[in-house]
Every structure is written in C-alpha cells, then in structure tokens.
C-alpha positions in Angstrom: 1.4 15.5 9.1 1.2 12.7 11.5 2.1 9.2 10.6 -1.4 8.2 9.7 -1.7 11.0 7.4 1.4 10.3 5.2 0.4 9.6 1.6 1.2 6.5 -0.4 2.3 7.4 -3.7 2.0 4.9 -6.7 4.4 5.8 -9.5 5.1 4.4 -13.1 7.2 5.9 -15.8 4.4 7.9 -17.0 2.3 8.8 -14.0 2.0 9.0 -10.3 -1.1 9.0 -7.9 -1.5 9.8 -4.2 -3.6 7.6 -1.9 -4.3 7.6 1.8 -4.1 4.2 2.5 -1.8 1.2 1.9 -4.5 -1.1 0.6 -5.7 1.1 -2.3 -2.3 2.0 -3.3 -1.3 -1.6 -3.6 -4.4 -2.4 -5.4 -3.8 0.2 -7.8 0.0 -0.8 -8.3 -1.0 -4.3 -9.1 -3.4 -3.1 -11.6 -0.6 -1.2 -13.4 1.6 -4.3 -13.0 -1.0 -6.5 -14.8 -1.2 -3.8 -17.6 2.8 -4.5 -18.1 3.9 -1.5 -16.4 6.8 -1.2 -13.9 5.5 0.3 -10.5 7.0 1.8 -7.3 4.9 2.6 -4.2 6.4 5.1 -1.8 5.5 5.8 1.7 7.1 8.7 3.9 9.8 9.1 1.0 10.9 5.5 1.1 10.2 2.9 -1.6 8.0 0.2 0.1 7.1 -2.2 -2.9 8.4 -2.4 -6.4 6.5 -4.4 -9.0 7.8 -5.5 -12.5 5.2 -5.4 -15.3 3.8 -8.6 -16.5 3.9 -9.2 -20.4 2.1 -12.1 -22.0 4.5 -14.2 -23.9 3.9 -15.8 -27.2 4.5 -19.7 -28.0 5.9 -18.6 -31.5 3.7 -21.5 -33.0 1.6 -21.0 -36.1 -1.7 -22.7 -34.9 -3.1 -22.6 -38.7 -0.9 -25.5 -39.5 -2.9 -27.5 -36.7 -6.4 -26.9 -37.9 -8.5 -29.9 -38.5 
C-alpha cells in the first residue's frame, strides 16, 4: 500500500468508517462532532485529529414566566 492509498479512519465509541481522502474523513468527523459524539481520525495508524462532541446547553430559565 503506498502513501496515497493509506486509508483515513473516522472512529467514534459506537462506530468506525474508512475513507480514501482526508477531506471526506474530516467532514464526516465534524458531522459526528455536531451530533454530540467524540471523534478520532486516524491515518497510517496514528491519531491525526481528535474532536470533542458539541452539546447544546440550556439557560435554565422558565420562559413561561416571561410570556406577555
């Protein structure tokens, strides 16, 4: 396998997917991140990128009190 044929692996706690190019792998990893999943991207057996999942916070306010 040559350098250009080395796969990019996108891995979460539940799943892993293999891609042939970096751009597609990073895009998929960012999609997982936006869904709240922690993601690692590997290339040639080394971790190249690590993304922490985003979670939507709450303000903790009861907006019904403020209705007009």
